[in-house]
C-alpha positions, -999 to +999 in steps of 0.1 A: -194-550-253-179-585-254-142-583-261-123-600-288-101-624-269-068-624-287-044-639-261-044-648-225-023-667-200-027-684-167-008-708-144-004-743-157-035-763-151-058-732-146-081-720-173-079-683-179-111-663-173-118-629-188-142-611-164-170-591-178-204-580-166-229-600-187-236-592-223-243-555-229-259-544-261-242-510-259-220-501-288-199-473-302-205-466-339-177-450-359-176-432-392-142-427-407-124-415-439-089-420-451-079-390-471-050-391-495-033-357-502-032-344-538+006-350-538-001-387-527+025-384-500+003-380-469-027-401-456-049-387-429-075-404-408-107-386-399-132-402-376-162-395-355-177-416-327-213-422-319-217-439-285-248-461-282-264-450-314-264-460-351-250-438-379-278-424-401-278-402-432-277-370-412-245-381-395-229-391-428-240-357-443-225-338-414-193-358-416-190-351-453-197-314-448-169-312-422-145-331-445-154-308-474-147-277-453-113-290-443-102-305-476-122-288-504-125-310-534-131-347-525-136-379-543-152-404-520-148-441-527-172-460-505-195-490-501-232-491-509-243-487-473-278-475-469-266-445-450-243-435-479-273-436-502-297-418-478-318-389-491-301-363-470-267-375-483-279-374-519-293-339-515-261-327-500-240-342-527-263-328-554-256-293-540-218-299-537-201-300-571-167-304-555-177-338-539-176-368-562-186-403-553-175-436-566-192-468-552-173-500-545-188-532-559-213-548-537-201-573-511-164-563-515-152-551-481-116-562-490-115-532-514-123-507-487-092-494-469-113-482-440-123-518-433-086-525-425-087-498-398-116-516-380-098-549-383-065-535-370-082-516-341-102-547-330-074-572-332-046-550-318-051-522-293-087-531-285-082-569-283-088-584-248-103-551-236-133-559-214-151-526-208-176-525-180-194-494-193-200-475-225-179-445-215-148-467-210-153-483-244-158-448-261-127-434-244-106-464-254-119-463-290-112-426-293-077-429-277-066-457-300-081-441-331-063-408-323-030-427-318-036-443-352-039-409-368-002-404-361+009-437-375+016-428-411+031-462-417-001-480-408-024-456-426-003-460-458-005-498-454-043-497-453-043-479-486-015-501-502-031-534-490-064-526-508-065-539-544-078-505-555-054-486-577-047-459-551-010-454-553+011-434-528+045-417-534+075-421-511+075-430-474 
């Protein structure tokens, strides 16, 4: 839970110190999707947090199931993560004709708009945040991701910044 130190200040001649309790190996894993409406006018962010655990194929399958219930037909453009290719995910996709997958090229995170979400969260609202426990980290991550859900300008910029041919209409 070591924070990304973005900026600090102190009195002249005194070195700033960011207090934290040792190096914890606790983490919050996050799965997310940016959904573009059929009219290409609206971008929505869906996410789920997994405190102190890793995301596996079952978590991906459950996330996809919930997205499918909410949105119906989906085309997923995602990386080749092992969890995206897990047996449970493949089985679910085989049984779901309204879910189509397209894989990004290997080692091309700059093509994935969701990667811009993580970069923005880590370098903006979560920068300099030194959490002393997992609960505080989870609450902060959830709070800032929920705030981001209401920032259509930022969500659109994540899509538009990607070199993928995903074009949006209007503002």
